[in-house]
C-alpha positions in Angstrom: 17.7 -58.8 -25.3 15.5 -55.8 -24.9 13.3 -54.8 -27.9 11.4 -51.6 -27.2 9.1 -52.0 -30.3 8.7 -55.2 -32.2 6.7 -56.9 -34.9 5.5 -60.2 -33.6 4.3 -62.8 -36.1 2.0 -65.2 -34.6 2.2 -68.7 -36.1 1.5 -72.4 -35.6 1.4 -75.4 -38.0 -1.7 -76.9 -36.5 -4.9 -75.9 -38.2 -8.1 -77.8 -38.6 -9.4 -76.4 -42.0 -6.1 -76.4 -43.8 -3.3 -78.1 -41.8 0.3 -76.9 -42.2 -0.8 -73.9 -44.1 2.0 -71.8 -42.7 4.5 -73.9 -44.6 2.6 -74.4 -47.8 4.4 -73.3 -51.0 3.0 -70.1 -52.5 5.7 -68.9 -55.0 8.7 -71.0 -56.2 10.2 -72.1 -53.0 8.6 -69.5 -50.7 6.2 -70.8 -48.1 3.5 -68.6 -46.7 5.4 -68.0 -43.6 8.4 -66.9 -45.6 6.3 -64.1 -47.2 4.6 -63.0 -43.9 8.1 -62.7 -42.3 9.6 -60.7 -45.2 6.6 -58.4 -45.2 6.8 -58.0 -41.5 10.4 -56.7 -41.8 9.0 -53.9 -44.1 7.2 -52.4 -41.1 10.6 -51.4 -39.9 10.9 -53.0 -36.3 12.7 -56.2 -35.2 10.7 -59.3 -36.1 9.9 -62.0 -33.6 8.2 -65.2 -34.6 6.0 -66.3 -31.7 5.2 -69.9 -32.0 4.4 -72.7 -29.6 6.6 -75.2 -27.7 4.9 -78.1 -29.4 7.2 -80.2 -31.6 4.9 -79.7 -34.5 6.2 -76.1 -34.6 9.9 -76.9 -34.6 9.9 -76.3 -38.4 8.7 -72.7 -37.8 11.6 -72.0 -35.4 14.0 -73.4 -38.0 12.5 -71.1 -40.6 12.7 -68.0 -38.3 16.4 -68.9 -37.9 16.8 -69.0 -41.6 15.3 -65.5 -41.7 17.6 -64.3 -39.0 14.8 -63.2 -36.8 14.1 -63.8 -33.1 12.0 -66.9 -32.1 9.8 -67.1 -29.0 8.2 -70.3 -28.1 5.2 -70.4 -25.7 1.6 -71.7 -25.1 0.1 -73.7 -27.9 -3.5 -72.8 -27.3 -3.4 -69.5 -25.3 -1.8 -67.1 -27.8 -2.6 -64.1 -25.5 -0.3 -65.8 -22.9 2.2 -66.4 -25.7 2.1 -62.7 -26.5 2.4 -61.8 -22.7 5.3 -64.1 -22.2 7.0 -62.8 -25.4 6.6 -59.2 -24.3 8.2 -60.1 -20.9 11.1 -62.1 -22.5 12.1 -59.1 -24.6 10.9 -56.3 -22.4 8.7 -55.0 -25.1 6.9 -51.7 -24.7 4.7 -51.9 -27.8 4.3 -54.3 -30.7 2.6 -54.9 -34.0 0.8 -58.3 -33.9 0.7 -60.0 -37.3 -1.3 -63.2 -37.8 0.5 -65.7 -40.1 -2.4 -66.5 -42.3 -2.8 -62.8 -43.3 -0.1 -63.2 -46.1 -0.8 -59.9 -47.8 -1.3 -57.8 -44.8 -0.6 -54.1 -45.3 2.7 -53.2 -43.6 2.0 -49.5 -44.4 -1.3 -49.6 -42.2 0.9 -51.1 -39.3 3.3 -48.2 -39.7 0.5 -45.8 -39.6 -1.0 -47.5 -36.6 2.2 -47.6 -34.6 2.6 -43.8 -35.1 -1.0 -43.4 -33.8 -0.2 -45.6 -30.9 2.9 -43.7 -29.8 1.3 -40.2 -30.3 -2.1 -40.9 -28.5 -3.1 -42.1 -25.1 -4.5 -45.3 -26.6 -3.3 -48.6 -25.4 -4.4 -50.5 -28.5 -5.1 -49.7 -32.1 -7.4 -51.9 -34.1 -8.8 -52.0 -37.6 -12.2 -50.6 -38.6 -15.1 -53.1 -39.0 -15.2 -52.7 -42.8 -11.6 -53.4 -43.6 -10.7 -56.1 -46.2 -10.4 -59.5 -44.7 -6.7 -60.2 -44.3 -5.7 -56.6 -43.5 -6.5 -56.8 -39.9 -4.1 -55.2 -37.6 -3.4 -55.0 -33.9 -0.9 -52.5 -32.4 -0.7 -53.0 -28.8 1.2 -51.6 -25.7 2.5 -53.7 -22.8 -0.2 -52.5 -20.3 -3.0 -53.8 -22.7 -1.2 -57.1 -23.0 -1.0 -57.4 -19.2 -4.8 -56.5 -18.8 -5.9 -59.1 -21.4 -3.6 -61.8 -19.9 -5.1 -61.1 -16.4 -8.4 -62.4 -17.9 -7.1 -65.7 -19.5 -3.9 -66.7 -17.6 -4.4 -70.4 -17.9 -2.0 -72.2 -20.3 -4.9 -74.5 -21.5 -7.3 -71.7 -22.4 -7.9 -71.5 -26.0 -7.8 -67.8 -26.8 -8.7 -68.0 -30.6 -11.6 -65.6 -29.7 -12.7 -62.2 -30.9 -10.3 -60.0 -29.0 -13.1 -57.4 -28.6 -15.0 -59.7 -26.4 -12.1 -59.6 -24.0 -11.6 -55.9 -24.3 -15.2 -55.4 -23.2 -14.1 -56.8 -19.8 -11.2 -54.4 -19.4 -10.5 -50.6 -19.2 -8.1 -50.9 -22.1 -8.1 -47.7 -24.1 -8.8 -48.7 -27.6 -8.7 -46.6 -30.8 -9.4 -47.5 -34.4 -7.1 -46.7 -37.3 -8.6 -44.4 -40.1 -7.9 -46.2 -43.3 -8.3 -44.9 -46.9 -11.1 -46.2 -49.0 -9.0 -48.8 -51.0 -8.7 -50.9 -47.8 -12.4 -51.1 -47.1 -15.6 -52.8 -48.1 -14.2 -54.9 -51.0 -15.4 -58.3 -52.1 -11.8 -59.6 -51.5 -10.2 -62.2 -49.2 -6.6 -61.8 -48.3 -6.3 -64.4 -45.7 -5.4 -68.2 -45.9 -8.0 -70.6 -44.4 -9.2 -72.8 -47.2 -7.5 -74.6 -50.3 -9.2 -71.9 -52.6 -7.3 -69.2 -50.6 -4.0 -71.1 -51.3 -4.9 -71.0 -55.0 -5.7 -67.3 -54.8 -2.3 -66.4 -53.3 -0.5 -68.6 -55.7 -2.2 -66.7 -58.6 -1.6 -63.3 -57.0 2.0 -63.6 -56.4 2.6 -65.2 -59.7 1.7 -61.7 -61.1 3.1 -59.3 -58.6 5.9 -59.0 -56.1 5.5 -60.6 -52.7 6.6 -57.3 -51.1 4.0 -55.1 -52.9 2.1 -52.6 -50.7 -1.4 -53.4 -49.7 -2.8 -50.8 -52.0 -0.9 -52.3 -55.0 -2.2 -55.7 -54.2 -5.8 -54.5 -53.9 -5.6 -52.4 -57.0 -4.3 -55.4 -59.0 -7.2 -57.5 -57.7 -9.8 -54.9 -58.6 -8.3 -54.7 -62.2 -8.2 -58.4 -62.5 -11.5 -59.4 -60.9 -11.3 -63.0 -62.0 -8.7 -63.6 -59.3 -11.1 -62.4 -56.6 -13.6 -65.0 -57.7 -11.1 -67.8 -56.8 -11.7 -67.6 -53.1 -14.3 -65.0 -52.2 -17.1 -67.6 -52.4 -15.6 -69.2 -49.3 -16.1 -65.9 -47.4 -19.6 -66.9 -46.1 -18.2 -70.2 -44.7 -15.5 -68.1 -43.0 -17.7 -65.7 -41.4 -20.1 -68.5 -40.2 -17.1 -70.3 -38.6 -16.2 -67.1 -36.8 -19.5 -67.2 -35.2 -19.2 -70.8 -34.1 -15.7 -70.4 -32.7 -16.0 -66.8 -31.5 -12.8 -65.8 -33.1 -10.8 -64.9 -36.2 -9.5 -68.3 -36.9 -8.1 -71.5 -35.5 -4.5 -71.6 -36.7 -2.1 -69.6 -34.5 
């Protein structure tokens, strides 16, 4: 099957800080991965769940089938190879890369980034440095995936590293999405790495719809600041961990 433009959800069940976080219940019977998949559908492109061939991720493949989306299974450690192989399998030209722990990612930002990617000479669109944690985005063309993969082709390489470190070694043409002030520089965590983050999302989606746009989610949090205190104190630990592992997180 050829998919020209896709939304690729990157997910694994293995995580050191919060094991099995992708299948933890958030609201009623909805697991975190259920919410991410349904939000990914809002971008408007076919959704592919890119997980590993490890038996621990069989449950994710089953969940993808329940949502009637495509499943690609590849490298456990080298997620750039997993992306590369997924691009080849579906003959993808460009894709939105969504990390499964960014449960409340802003699908409208992904739509804007894909428009920019298609209309510009850029090979890759990223987020500004001051964006709210959990609104990270990566819109990427096939050529950029191939160049990144050429740096880390080994199946056993763990590529949970800051992608900018790899981009520095390539001639990939990178652009950054201009985002509105609502999405920047807030004391807010919209990603799932710690038990406190789980508590935050449970409280958040108890009060608003799981498919709410990013701006609606952030506006709600700013008007109900007690919810922001549930997990933001973990942000310092999160940032320190990024420095240690050289990447965004250790889960996908």
